[in-house]
C-alpha positions in Angstrom: -31.1 -22.8 27.3 -32.0 -21.5 23.9 -29.0 -21.7 21.6 -29.2 -19.8 18.3 -26.7 -20.6 15.6 -26.8 -17.7 13.2 -24.4 -18.9 10.5 -24.4 -22.7 10.7 -23.0 -23.0 7.1 -19.9 -20.9 7.9 -18.2 -24.1 8.9 -19.7 -25.9 5.9 -22.8 -28.0 5.6 -20.6 -31.1 5.5 -19.5 -30.6 9.1 -22.1 -31.8 11.7 -23.2 -29.6 14.6 -25.4 -32.1 16.2 -23.4 -31.9 19.4 -24.9 -28.5 20.2 -28.3 -30.3 20.8 -26.8 -31.9 23.9 -26.5 -28.4 25.5 -30.0 -26.9 25.0 -32.8 -26.1 22.6 -31.0 -25.3 19.3 -32.2 -23.3 16.3 -29.8 -23.2 13.3 -29.9 -20.8 10.4 -27.8 -21.5 7.4 -26.8 -17.9 7.2 -27.8 -14.5 8.7 -26.9 -11.4 6.7 -28.9 -8.4 7.6 -29.2 -6.5 10.9 -33.0 -7.1 10.9 -32.4 -10.9 10.6 -30.1 -10.9 13.5 -32.4 -8.9 15.8 -35.4 -11.1 15.0 -33.5 -14.4 15.4 -31.8 -13.7 18.7 -34.8 -12.2 20.6 -35.2 -15.3 22.8 -31.7 -16.5 22.8 -29.7 -17.3 25.9 -26.6 -18.2 23.9 -25.7 -17.0 20.4 -23.3 -18.7 18.1 -22.1 -16.3 15.5 -19.3 -15.7 13.0 -19.7 -12.5 10.9 -23.1 -11.4 12.1 -22.9 -8.1 14.0 -23.1 -8.4 17.8 -23.7 -4.9 19.0 -26.4 -2.7 20.7 -28.5 -2.5 17.6 -28.6 -6.2 17.1 -28.9 -7.2 20.7 -31.0 -4.5 22.3 -34.2 -6.6 22.0 -32.5 -9.8 23.3 -32.7 -9.4 27.1 -31.9 -13.0 27.9 -28.5 -13.3 26.1 -25.8 -14.5 28.5 -23.1 -15.6 26.1 -21.9 -15.1 22.6 -19.7 -17.8 21.1 -17.7 -16.9 18.1 -17.6 -19.8 15.6 -14.1 -18.6 14.8 -11.0 -17.1 16.4 -11.7 -13.5 15.3 -14.3 -11.3 17.0 -14.2 -8.2 14.8 -18.0 -8.5 14.5 -18.5 -8.1 18.3 -18.8 -4.8 20.2 -16.9 -5.9 23.3 -17.6 -2.7 25.2 -21.4 -3.1 24.8 -21.3 -6.8 25.6 -19.3 -6.1 28.8 -21.8 -3.4 29.8 -24.5 -6.1 29.5 -22.5 -8.7 31.3 -22.5 -10.9 28.2 -19.7 -13.4 28.1 -17.8 -13.6 24.7 -15.7 -16.6 23.8 -13.8 -17.6 20.7 -12.0 -20.7 19.5 -8.2 -20.5 19.4 -5.6 -22.3 17.4 -8.0 -24.7 15.7 -6.8 -23.8 12.2 -3.2 -22.8 12.7 -1.8 -25.9 11.1 -4.0 -25.5 8.0 -3.3 -21.8 7.5 0.4 -22.4 7.8 0.1 -25.2 5.3 -1.8 -23.0 2.9 0.8 -20.3 3.2 3.4 -22.7 1.7 0.9 -24.0 -0.8 0.6 -20.5 -2.3 4.3 -19.6 -2.0 5.4 -22.9 -3.6 2.9 -22.7 -6.4 4.0 -19.2 -7.3 7.8 -19.6 -6.9 7.8 -22.9 -8.8 5.6 -21.7 -11.6 3.3 -24.6 -11.1 0.3 -23.0 -12.9 2.4 -22.6 -16.1 3.8 -26.1 -16.1 0.5 -27.7 -15.3 -1.1 -25.9 -18.3 1.9 -26.7 -20.4 1.5 -30.4 -20.0 -2.3 -30.5 -20.3 -2.2 -28.3 -23.4 -0.3 -31.0 -25.3 2.8 -28.8 -25.6 4.9 -31.2 -23.5 3.9 -34.2 -25.6 4.9 -32.3 -28.7 8.4 -31.3 -27.5 11.5 -33.4 -28.2 13.1 -33.3 -24.7 12.1 -34.8 -21.4 12.2 -31.6 -19.3 11.1 -28.0 -19.8 12.4 -24.9 -18.1 10.6 -22.1 -20.0 9.9 -20.3 -16.8 12.5 -20.2 -14.1 11.7 -21.5 -10.6 13.6 -21.3 -7.4 14.5 -23.1 -4.1 13.4 -22.0 -0.7 16.7 -23.0 0.8 18.9 -20.0 1.5 16.1 -17.5 1.0 14.9 -15.0 3.5 11.4 -15.5 4.8 9.8 -12.5 6.4 6.8 -12.7 8.8 4.4 -10.2 10.1 2.5 -11.6 13.1 4.3 -14.0 15.3 1.3 -15.6 16.9 0.4 -19.3 16.7 0.3 -19.3 12.9 3.3 -17.1 12.4 5.5 -19.3 14.6 4.4 -22.4 12.7 5.3 -20.8 9.5 8.7 -19.8 10.9 9.4 -23.4 11.9 8.4 -24.8 8.5 10.4 -22.1 6.7 13.4 -23.0 8.8 12.9 -26.7 7.9 13.0 -25.7 4.2 16.4 -23.9 4.9 15.1 -20.4 4.9 16.5 -17.6 7.1 13.5 -16.3 9.1 13.1 -12.7 10.1 10.0 -11.0 11.5 8.5 -7.6 12.3 6.4 -6.8 15.3 3.8 -4.2 14.4 3.2 -3.3 18.0 6.8 -3.7 19.1 5.7 -5.9 21.9 6.5 -9.4 20.6 8.3 -11.6 23.1 9.6 -14.0 20.4 13.3 -14.4 20.6 14.0 -17.4 18.4 14.2 -15.3 15.3 15.7 -11.9 14.5 13.2 -9.0 14.9 13.7 -6.3 12.3 12.1 -2.9 11.5 9.6 -2.6 8.7 12.1 -1.3 6.1 14.5 -4.1 6.7 11.7 -6.6 6.5 10.5 -5.3 3.1 14.1 -4.9 1.7 15.4 -8.3 2.7 12.5 -10.7 2.4 12.4 -13.1 -0.6 9.0 -14.3 0.7 6.8 -12.2 3.0 3.9 -13.8 4.7 1.3 -11.9 6.7 -0.3 -13.5 9.8 -1.3 -10.4 11.9 -4.8 -9.3 13.1 -6.5 -6.3 11.5 -6.1 -3.1 13.4 -5.4 0.5 12.9 -1.7 -0.4 12.9 -2.0 -3.1 10.3 -4.6 -1.7 7.9 -2.8 -1.0 4.6 0.4 -2.2 6.1 1.4 -3.3 2.6 0.7 -0.3 0.4 2.4 1.4 -2.6 5.3 2.7 -0.5 5.9 -0.8 1.1 5.7 -2.6 -2.3 8.2 -0.2 -3.8 10.7 -1.3 -1.1 10.3 -5.0 -1.8 12.6 -7.0 -4.1 11.4 -7.4 -7.7 11.9 -11.1 -7.1 9.9 -11.3 -3.9 6.6 -13.1 -3.3 3.9 -11.8 -1.0 1.4 -14.1 0.8 -1.6 -12.8 2.7 -3.5 -15.2 4.9 -4.3 -12.7 7.6 -7.0 -10.1 6.8 -7.7 -8.6 3.5 -7.3 -4.9 4.4 -3.8 -5.5 5.6 -2.9 -5.2 1.9 -4.1 -2.3 -0.2 -5.5 -4.2 -3.1 -5.3 -1.4 -5.6 -1.6 -0.7 -4.8 -0.9 -4.5 -5.1 -2.5 -4.6 -8.5 -0.4 -1.7 -9.7 2.8 -3.3 -8.3 2.0 -6.7 -10.0 1.3 -5.0 -13.3 4.5 -3.0 -13.1 6.6 -6.0 -12.0 7.6 -4.4 -8.7 7.3 -7.9 -7.1 7.3 -11.3 -8.6 3.9 -12.5 -7.4 1.3 -12.7 -4.7 -0.8 -15.4 -3.1 -3.9 -14.2 -1.4 -6.5 -16.0 0.6 -8.2 -12.8 1.9 -9.3 -9.6 0.2 -10.4 -6.1 1.2 -14.0 -7.1 0.6 -15.2 -10.7 0.3 -16.4 -12.3 -1.8 -14.2 -10.7 -4.5 -15.9 -7.8 -6.1 -15.5 -7.3 -9.8 -14.6 -3.6 -9.1 -11.5 -4.9 -7.3 -8.7 -4.4 -9.8 -7.1 -7.7 -8.7 -10.0 -9.4 -10.5 -8.5 -8.3 -13.8 -5.3 -10.3 -13.3 -5.9 -13.7 -14.9 -2.2 -14.8 -14.9 -1.9 -17.4 -12.1 1.8 -17.3 -12.4 1.7 -13.8 -11.0 -1.4 -13.9 -8.7 -3.2 -16.7 -7.0 -6.4 -15.9 -5.1 -8.2 -18.6 -3.0 -11.7 -17.9 -1.5 -10.8 -17.4 2.2 -10.4 -21.1 2.7 -7.0 -21.4 4.3 -8.5 -22.1 7.7 -11.1 -24.5 6.4 -9.7 -28.1 6.3 -12.2 -30.7 7.4 -10.2 -31.3 10.5 -10.0 -27.6 11.4 -13.7 -27.0 10.9 -14.5 -30.0 13.1 -12.2 -28.6 15.8 -13.9 -25.3 15.5 -17.4 -26.8 16.2 -16.0 -28.8 19.0 -14.4 -25.7 20.5 -17.7 -23.9 20.6 -19.3 -26.9 22.2 -16.6 -27.0 24.9 -17.0 -23.3 25.5 -20.7 -23.6 26.0 -20.4 -26.6 28.2 -17.7 -24.9 30.3 -20.0 -21.9 30.7 -22.9 -24.1 31.8 -20.6 -25.7 34.4 -19.5 -22.4 35.8 -16.0 -22.8 34.3 -13.9 -20.3 32.3 -12.7 -21.2 28.8 -11.5 -19.2 25.9 -13.0 -16.0 27.3 -12.6 -12.8 25.4 -14.6 -10.8 27.9 -16.8 -11.8 30.8 
């Protein structure tokens, strides 16, 4: 089988993908950006390994041999499932490979903000600490997680991990189900207004959909506590970036930690790029999923999906 890996570097060049060569004739491209590149590179492919490259009629119409598309990720927003189904193309993804890391990063952002770590790190390194006459400094207040209310949107694998960790810190966990169909019973489910009003920390772990796009907008931010912290490790458009900028400048919330943005990489036209105060806003470059261990699990997951397909088995199937 001809296996074409369109975005090999999406898991980082430090993570080997040699295992794919056990499964067929492999061609790897570091990155594939344009529709024209996709069409040209998949013409003779039996199996396509993709991440962000568009998988749709326009990109696949000249690729008659394609039998399978493997997402080198959990998400499959780039894939036109209806078209793939009409062609009989199996689509698979890799599930739960990065849940531990995303949950960990959620707390990295929340703790850095709520404990004013950027300020105190700079304070020490600037020499100001060495020049003072006392052993401690409390110029900026910082707070405990214990006793706080931690709100969650998206109670999937990641959201449930975050809930368990927050509980271990002594938080009271509440969550909101955007679809209203959550079966989670371990934590109180609340409506959106209650979530916004009561949360001291609000973390987002939901997929992007018509229901979640701009879920956090001007109206939502106005309902949050002025002392609340927002963490988005879900999808960028779940938070309206312009509205968040205005809320942070106005002091409507205490701070925000973002690993995802409306458009990535960060565009200089995004007003959030103007905020240089890391005590108010921390942005990381969509890396919450990308620990070494998680990226290795992702590659292995794709390998296992292809191997299962070749053996006539079903594994991590989105559609078949």
